[in-house]
ZASEPA-606514 format. One record per atom (N, C-alpha, C): residue number from 1; residue in one letter; atom name; x, y, z. Coordinates in Angstrom, 2 decimals, padded with zeros to 5 digits. Each point is the difference from the previous one (the first is absolute). Layout:
! residues N
[pt NUM, 'A', 'CA', [X, Y, Z]]
...
//
This chain:
! residues 92
[pt 1, 'A', 'N', [-031.59, -125.30, -175.80]]
[pt 1, 'A', 'CA', [-000.23, 000.95, 001.06]]
[pt 1, 'A', 'C', [000.69, -000.42, 001.29]]
[pt 2, 'V', 'N', [000.04, -001.32, 000.30]]
[pt 2, 'V', 'CA', [000.69, -000.48, 001.21]]
[pt 2, 'V', 'C', [001.48, 000.31, -000.10]]
[pt 3, 'K', 'N', [000.59, -000.28, -001.14]]
[pt 3, 'K', 'CA', [001.43, 000.26, -000.17]]
[pt 3, 'K', 'C', [000.32, 001.47, 000.20]]
[pt 4, 'E', 'N', [-000.79, 000.88, -000.58]]
[pt 4, 'E', 'CA', [000.26, 001.43, 000.10]]
[pt 4, 'E', 'C', [-000.10, 000.47, 001.46]]
[pt 5, 'E', 'N', [-001.00, -000.50, 000.72]]
[pt 5, 'E', 'CA', [-000.15, 000.39, 001.41]]
[pt 5, 'E', 'C', [001.17, -000.52, 000.84]]
[pt 6, 'M', 'N', [000.44, -001.22, -000.28]]
[pt 6, 'M', 'CA', [001.13, -000.55, 000.77]]
[pt 6, 'M', 'C', [001.30, 000.75, -000.35]]
[pt 7, 'E', 'N', [000.14, 000.44, -001.25]]
[pt 7, 'E', 'CA', [001.16, 000.82, -000.37]]
[pt 7, 'E', 'C', [-000.02, 001.33, 000.75]]
[pt 8, 'R', 'N', [-001.19, 000.54, 000.23]]
[pt 8, 'R', 'CA', [-000.11, 001.24, 000.77]]
[pt 8, 'R', 'C', [000.39, -000.24, 001.45]]
[pt 9, 'R', 'N', [-000.40, -001.14, 000.55]]
[pt 9, 'R', 'CA', [000.30, -000.31, 001.40]]
[pt 9, 'R', 'C', [001.46, -000.37, 000.23]]
[pt 10, 'Y', 'N', [000.61, -000.63, -001.00]]
[pt 10, 'Y', 'CA', [001.39, -000.45, 000.11]]
[pt 10, 'Y', 'C', [000.81, 000.57, -001.17]]
[pt 11, 'P', 'N', [000.27, 001.30, -000.01]]
[pt 11, 'P', 'CA', [000.66, 000.62, -001.15]]
[pt 11, 'P', 'C', [001.43, -000.48, -000.24]]
[pt 12, 'N', 'N', [000.66, -000.55, 001.00]]
[pt 12, 'N', 'CA', [001.38, -000.46, -000.16]]
[pt 12, 'N', 'C', [000.10, -001.47, -000.36]]
[pt 13, 'C', 'N', [-001.15, -000.68, -000.07]]
[pt 13, 'C', 'CA', [-000.02, -001.43, -000.30]]
[pt 13, 'C', 'C', [-000.54, -000.23, -001.41]]
[pt 14, 'R', 'N', [000.37, -001.13, -000.59]]
[pt 14, 'R', 'CA', [-000.53, -000.39, -001.31]]
[pt 14, 'R', 'C', [-001.22, -000.88, 000.24]]
[pt 15, 'I', 'N', [-001.12, 000.36, -000.61]]
[pt 15, 'I', 'CA', [-001.25, -000.74, 000.15]]
[pt 15, 'I', 'C', [-000.25, -000.81, -001.26]]
[pt 16, 'Q', 'N', [-000.31, -001.28, 000.17]]
[pt 16, 'Q', 'CA', [-000.23, -000.85, -001.16]]
[pt 16, 'Q', 'C', [-001.26, -000.83, 000.21]]
[pt 17, 'L', 'N', [-000.87, -000.01, -001.00]]
[pt 17, 'L', 'CA', [-001.17, -000.87, 000.00]]
[pt 17, 'L', 'C', [000.36, -001.28, -000.74]]
[pt 18, 'A', 'N', [-000.58, -001.11, 000.45]]
[pt 18, 'A', 'CA', [000.33, -001.27, -000.64]]
[pt 18, 'A', 'C', [-001.22, -000.90, -000.04]]
[pt 19, 'E', 'N', [-000.09, -000.79, -001.06]]
[pt 19, 'E', 'CA', [-000.95, -001.09, -000.09]]
[pt 19, 'E', 'C', [000.81, -001.27, 000.24]]
[pt 20, 'V', 'N', [-000.43, -000.81, 000.96]]
[pt 20, 'V', 'CA', [000.74, -001.20, 000.37]]
[pt 20, 'V', 'C', [-000.92, -001.20, -000.15]]
[pt 21, 'R', 'N', [000.42, -000.95, -000.84]]
[pt 21, 'R', 'CA', [-000.76, -001.23, -000.16]]
[pt 21, 'R', 'C', [000.57, -001.02, 000.98]]
[pt 22, 'K', 'N', [-000.83, -000.44, 000.93]]
[pt 22, 'K', 'CA', [000.41, -000.95, 001.02]]
[pt 22, 'K', 'C', [000.00, -001.41, -000.58]]
[pt 23, 'N', 'N', [000.57, -000.95, 000.75]]
[pt 23, 'N', 'CA', [000.11, -001.38, -000.48]]
[pt 23, 'N', 'C', [-001.34, -000.62, -000.35]]
[pt 24, 'N', 'N', [-001.07, 000.42, 000.67]]
[pt 24, 'N', 'CA', [-001.33, -000.55, -000.28]]
[pt 24, 'N', 'C', [-000.70, 000.70, -001.16]]
[pt 25, 'G', 'N', [000.72, 000.89, -000.70]]
[pt 25, 'G', 'CA', [-000.55, 000.71, -001.14]]
[pt 25, 'G', 'C', [-000.71, 001.30, 000.35]]
[pt 26, 'L', 'N', [-000.18, 000.28, 001.27]]
[pt 26, 'L', 'CA', [-000.66, 001.22, 000.44]]
[pt 26, 'L', 'C', [000.86, 001.22, -000.34]]
[pt 27, 'L', 'N', [-000.61, 001.00, -000.61]]
[pt 27, 'L', 'CA', [000.70, 001.23, -000.34]]
[pt 27, 'L', 'C', [-000.28, 001.04, 001.07]]
[pt 28, 'L', 'N', [001.05, 000.47, 000.67]]
[pt 28, 'L', 'CA', [-000.12, 001.00, 001.05]]
[pt 28, 'L', 'C', [000.66, 001.30, -000.43]]
[pt 29, 'H', 'N', [-000.49, 001.09, 000.56]]
[pt 29, 'H', 'CA', [000.55, 001.33, -000.29]]
[pt 29, 'H', 'C', [000.64, 000.53, 001.27]]
[pt 30, 'G', 'N', [001.24, 000.44, -000.14]]
[pt 30, 'G', 'CA', [000.73, 000.45, 001.18]]
[pt 30, 'G', 'C', [000.72, 001.30, -000.24]]
[pt 31, 'I', 'N', [000.50, 000.54, 001.08]]
[pt 31, 'I', 'CA', [000.78, 001.23, -000.05]]
[pt 31, 'I', 'C', [001.26, -000.22, 000.83]]
[pt 32, 'S', 'N', [001.12, 000.48, -000.52]]
[pt 32, 'S', 'CA', [001.28, -000.07, 000.70]]
[pt 32, 'S', 'C', [000.56, 001.40, 000.14]]
[pt 33, 'I', 'N', [000.60, 000.24, 001.14]]
[pt 33, 'I', 'CA', [000.66, 001.29, 000.26]]
[pt 33, 'I', 'C', [001.47, -000.30, 000.24]]
[pt 34, 'Y', 'N', [000.84, 000.46, -000.92]]
[pt 34, 'Y', 'CA', [001.44, -000.22, 000.09]]
[pt 34, 'Y', 'C', [000.66, 001.17, 000.71]]
[pt 35, 'A', 'N', [000.67, -000.29, 001.10]]
[pt 35, 'A', 'CA', [000.75, 001.03, 000.72]]
[pt 35, 'A', 'C', [001.10, 000.52, -000.92]]
[pt 36, 'P', 'N', [000.45, 001.23, 000.22]]
[pt 36, 'P', 'CA', [001.09, 000.55, -000.82]]
[pt 36, 'P', 'C', [001.21, -000.94, 000.00]]
[pt 37, 'G', 'N', [000.48, -000.35, -001.18]]
[pt 37, 'G', 'CA', [001.17, -000.86, -000.14]]
[pt 37, 'G', 'C', [-000.29, -001.48, 000.15]]
[pt 38, 'S', 'N', [-001.23, -000.39, 000.27]]
[pt 38, 'S', 'CA', [-000.34, -001.40, 000.21]]
[pt 38, 'S', 'C', [-000.34, -000.68, -001.32]]
[pt 39, 'I', 'N', [000.37, -001.26, -000.11]]
[pt 39, 'I', 'CA', [-000.35, -000.79, -001.19]]
[pt 39, 'I', 'C', [-001.10, -001.01, 000.32]]
[pt 40, 'M', 'N', [-000.43, -000.07, 001.29]]
[pt 40, 'M', 'CA', [-001.06, -000.91, 000.40]]
[pt 40, 'M', 'C', [-001.06, 000.77, 000.78]]
[pt 41, 'A', 'N', [-001.23, -000.47, -000.13]]
[pt 41, 'A', 'CA', [-001.10, 000.59, 000.76]]
[pt 41, 'A', 'C', [-001.09, -001.05, 000.13]]
[pt 42, 'P', 'N', [-000.70, -000.02, 001.13]]
[pt 42, 'P', 'CA', [-001.12, -000.92, 000.12]]
[pt 42, 'P', 'C', [-001.16, 000.46, -000.87]]
[pt 43, 'T', 'N', [-000.88, -000.92, -000.32]]
[pt 43, 'T', 'CA', [-001.21, 000.31, -000.75]]
[pt 43, 'T', 'C', [-001.19, -000.13, 000.94]]
[pt 44, 'I', 'N', [-000.85, 001.00, -000.01]]
[pt 44, 'I', 'CA', [-001.24, -000.06, 000.76]]
[pt 44, 'I', 'C', [-001.13, -000.13, -001.02]]
[pt 45, 'Y', 'N', [-000.77, -001.07, 000.13]]
[pt 45, 'Y', 'CA', [-001.08, -000.24, -000.94]]
[pt 45, 'Y', 'C', [-001.23, 000.81, 000.41]]
[pt 46, 'I', 'N', [-000.60, 000.65, -000.98]]
[pt 46, 'I', 'CA', [-001.11, 000.92, 000.30]]
[pt 46, 'I', 'C', [-001.35, -000.47, -000.52]]
[pt 47, 'D', 'N', [-000.06, -001.19, -000.56]]
[pt 47, 'D', 'CA', [-001.25, -000.51, -000.57]]
[pt 47, 'D', 'C', [-001.14, -000.03, 001.02]]
[pt 48, 'G', 'N', [000.29, -000.44, 001.21]]
[pt 48, 'G', 'CA', [-001.04, -000.08, 001.03]]
[pt 48, 'G', 'C', [-000.62, 001.34, 000.31]]
[pt 49, 'Y', 'N', [000.83, 001.03, 000.01]]
[pt 49, 'Y', 'CA', [-000.50, 001.35, 000.25]]
[pt 49, 'Y', 'C', [-000.91, 000.47, -001.14]]
[pt 50, 'I', 'N', [000.42, -000.29, -001.21]]
[pt 50, 'I', 'CA', [-000.81, 000.39, -001.18]]
[pt 50, 'I', 'C', [-001.34, -000.73, 000.03]]
[pt 51, 'Q', 'N', [000.05, -001.32, 000.27]]
[pt 51, 'Q', 'CA', [-001.24, -000.80, 000.03]]
[pt 51, 'Q', 'C', [-000.94, 000.45, 001.11]]
[pt 52, 'N', 'N', [000.55, 000.55, 001.08]]
[pt 52, 'N', 'CA', [-000.83, 000.46, 001.12]]
[pt 52, 'N', 'C', [-000.41, 001.46, -000.16]]
[pt 53, 'G', 'N', [000.25, 000.59, -001.16]]
[pt 53, 'G', 'CA', [-000.49, 001.34, -000.29]]
[pt 53, 'G', 'C', [000.78, 001.14, 000.63]]
[pt 54, 'Y', 'N', [001.24, -000.26, 000.38]]
[pt 54, 'Y', 'CA', [000.81, 001.07, 000.59]]
[pt 54, 'Y', 'C', [000.29, 001.07, -001.05]]
[pt 55, 'S', 'N', [000.03, 001.25, 000.43]]
[pt 55, 'S', 'CA', [000.38, 001.10, -000.89]]
[pt 55, 'S', 'C', [001.52, -000.02, -000.18]]
[pt 56, 'V', 'N', [000.48, 000.78, -000.97]]
[pt 56, 'V', 'CA', [001.44, 000.11, -000.22]]
[pt 56, 'V', 'C', [000.69, 000.46, 001.28]]
[pt 57, 'E', 'N', [-000.57, 000.98, 000.65]]
[pt 57, 'E', 'CA', [000.59, 000.52, 001.24]]
[pt 57, 'E', 'C', [000.04, -001.07, 001.08]]
[pt 58, 'Q', 'N', [-001.07, -000.77, 000.13]]
[pt 58, 'Q', 'CA', [-000.03, -001.06, 001.01]]
[pt 58, 'Q', 'C', [001.02, -001.10, -000.30]]
[pt 59, 'I', 'N', [000.13, -000.36, -001.28]]
[pt 59, 'I', 'CA', [001.00, -000.99, -000.39]]
[pt 59, 'I', 'C', [001.39, 000.51, 000.36]]
[pt 60, 'C', 'N', [000.28, 001.25, -000.34]]
[pt 60, 'C', 'CA', [001.31, 000.58, 000.29]]
[pt 60, 'C', 'C', [000.25, 000.09, 001.50]]
[pt 61, 'D', 'N', [-001.04, 000.28, 000.78]]
[pt 61, 'D', 'CA', [000.13, 000.02, 001.45]]
[pt 61, 'D', 'C', [000.39, -001.37, 000.52]]
[pt 62, 'E', 'N', [-000.63, -001.05, -000.52]]
[pt 62, 'E', 'CA', [000.33, -001.37, 000.43]]
[pt 62, 'E', 'C', [001.42, -000.38, -000.38]]
[pt 63, 'V', 'N', [000.39, 000.31, -001.25]]
[pt 63, 'V', 'CA', [001.36, -000.30, -000.45]]
[pt 63, 'V', 'C', [001.01, 000.77, 000.84]]
[pt 64, 'T', 'N', [-000.28, 001.27, 000.25]]
[pt 64, 'T', 'CA', [000.89, 000.82, 000.83]]
[pt 64, 'T', 'C', [000.14, -000.60, 001.39]]
[pt 65, 'E', 'N', [-001.10, -000.44, 000.58]]
[pt 65, 'E', 'CA', [000.04, -000.60, 001.34]]
[pt 65, 'E', 'C', [000.89, -001.24, 000.02]]
[pt 66, 'I', 'N', [-000.14, -000.85, -001.01]]
[pt 66, 'I', 'CA', [000.83, -001.20, -000.06]]
[pt 66, 'I', 'C', [001.47, 000.37, -000.09]]
[pt 67, 'Y', 'N', [000.34, 000.95, -000.87]]
[pt 67, 'Y', 'CA', [001.40, 000.41, -000.14]]
[pt 67, 'Y', 'C', [000.52, 000.65, 001.27]]
[pt 68, 'E', 'N', [-000.81, 000.85, 000.61]]
[pt 68, 'E', 'CA', [000.44, 000.66, 001.23]]
[pt 68, 'E', 'C', [000.18, -001.01, 001.13]]
[pt 69, 'D', 'N', [-000.93, -000.94, 000.12]]
[pt 69, 'D', 'CA', [000.08, -001.01, 001.05]]
[pt 69, 'D', 'C', [001.22, -000.90, -000.14]]
[pt 70, 'N', 'N', [000.47, -000.16, -001.23]]
[pt 70, 'N', 'CA', [001.11, -000.91, -000.25]]
[pt 70, 'N', 'C', [001.33, 000.71, -000.25]]
[pt 71, 'G', 'N', [000.03, 001.32, 000.12]]
[pt 71, 'G', 'CA', [001.25, 000.72, -000.12]]
[pt 71, 'G', 'C', [000.55, 000.10, -001.40]]
[pt 72, 'I', 'N', [-000.83, -000.18, -001.00]]
[pt 72, 'I', 'CA', [000.45, 000.12, -001.37]]
[pt 72, 'I', 'C', [000.40, 001.46, -000.25]]
[pt 73, 'C', 'N', [000.98, 000.21, -000.84]]
[pt 73, 'C', 'CA', [000.55, 001.32, -000.31]]
[pt 73, 'C', 'C', [000.72, 000.61, 001.21]]
[pt 74, 'R', 'N', [000.21, -000.79, 001.04]]
[pt 74, 'R', 'CA', [000.76, 000.48, 001.15]]
[pt 74, 'R', 'C', [001.12, -000.96, 000.35]]
[pt 75, 'N', 'N', [000.28, -000.98, -000.89]]
[pt 75, 'N', 'CA', [001.09, -000.95, 000.17]]
[pt 75, 'N', 'C', [-000.10, -000.81, 001.29]]
[pt 76, 'R', 'N', [-001.22, -000.38, 000.38]]
[pt 76, 'R', 'CA', [-000.19, -000.88, 001.14]]
[pt 76, 'R', 'C', [-000.38, -001.37, -000.51]]
[pt 77, 'T', 'N', [000.05, -000.99, 000.86]]
[pt 77, 'T', 'CA', [-000.32, -001.37, -000.38]]
[pt 77, 'T', 'C', [-001.48, -000.12, -000.34]]
[pt 78, 'L', 'N', [-000.28, -000.71, -001.08]]
[pt 78, 'L', 'CA', [-001.36, -000.23, -000.44]]
[pt 78, 'L', 'C', [-000.57, -001.21, 000.70]]
[pt 79, 'K', 'N', [-001.20, 000.12, 000.51]]
[pt 79, 'K', 'CA', [-000.72, -001.16, 000.52]]
[pt 79, 'K', 'C', [-001.23, -000.19, -000.87]]
[pt 80, 'I', 'N', [-000.49, -001.20, -000.08]]
[pt 80, 'I', 'CA', [-001.18, -000.27, -000.82]]
[pt 80, 'I', 'C', [-001.23, 000.52, 000.73]]
[pt 81, 'S', 'N', [-000.86, 000.66, -000.73]]
[pt 81, 'S', 'CA', [-001.20, 000.59, 000.58]]
[pt 81, 'S', 'C', [-001.22, -000.44, -000.79]]
[pt 82, 'R', 'N', [-001.04, -000.42, 000.68]]
[pt 82, 'R', 'CA', [-001.25, -000.39, -000.67]]
[pt 82, 'R', 'C', [-001.09, 000.98, 000.40]]
[pt 83, 'K', 'N', [-000.74, 000.47, -000.99]]
[pt 83, 'K', 'CA', [-001.12, 000.90, 000.24]]
[pt 83, 'K', 'C', [-001.26, -000.80, -000.31]]
[pt 84, 'S', 'N', [-000.83, -000.25, 000.99]]
[pt 84, 'S', 'CA', [-001.14, -000.88, -000.20]]
[pt 84, 'S', 'C', [-001.05, 000.57, -000.94]]
[pt 85, 'V', 'N', [-000.25, 001.30, 000.06]]
[pt 85, 'V', 'CA', [-001.05, 000.58, -000.85]]
[pt 85, 'V', 'C', [000.37, -000.12, -001.47]]
[pt 86, 'G', 'N', [001.21, 000.41, -000.34]]
[pt 86, 'G', 'CA', [000.41, -000.03, -001.40]]
[pt 86, 'G', 'C', [000.64, -001.30, -000.39]]
[pt 87, 'K', 'N', [000.21, -000.90, 000.96]]
[pt 87, 'K', 'CA', [000.67, -001.25, -000.25]]
[pt 87, 'K', 'C', [001.30, 000.22, -000.77]]
[pt 88, 'S', 'N', [000.74, 001.03, 000.40]]
[pt 88, 'S', 'CA', [001.26, 000.31, -000.65]]
[pt 88, 'S', 'C', [001.14, -000.61, 000.79]]
[pt 89, 'V', 'N', [001.01, -000.41, -000.72]]
[pt 89, 'V', 'CA', [001.18, -000.53, 000.65]]
[pt 89, 'V', 'C', [001.19, 000.81, -000.47]]
[pt 90, 'C', 'N', [000.79, 000.44, 000.94]]
[pt 90, 'C', 'CA', [001.23, 000.71, -000.31]]
[pt 90, 'C', 'C', [001.11, -001.03, 000.02]]
[pt 91, 'S', 'N', [000.67, -000.21, -001.12]]
[pt 91, 'S', 'CA', [001.04, -001.02, -000.06]]
[pt 91, 'S', 'C', [001.21, 000.54, -000.70]]
[pt 92, 'L', 'N', [001.13, -000.53, 000.34]]
[pt 92, 'L', 'CA', [001.26, 000.43, -000.61]]
[pt 92, 'L', 'C', [000.59, -001.12, -000.77]]
//
């Protein structure tokens, strides 16, 4: 449901969900939004939002805010952003 909503919000971008196993063995779930023609995209981890009971819409609002704040899909420089509630990290 998160992927479908993000595809609706970013129809010109490729949306990809990923499971990422970190060095400490922790399995995280993330979403990446690839700008048109891009081969790289940051991953925003959404586990914290899920654990805190966020709805699909609320998760998508948070992901959208991170992308908008960092200029993703607009060819601007990416800066690292931390969201304390969801404990998400946007990394490239």
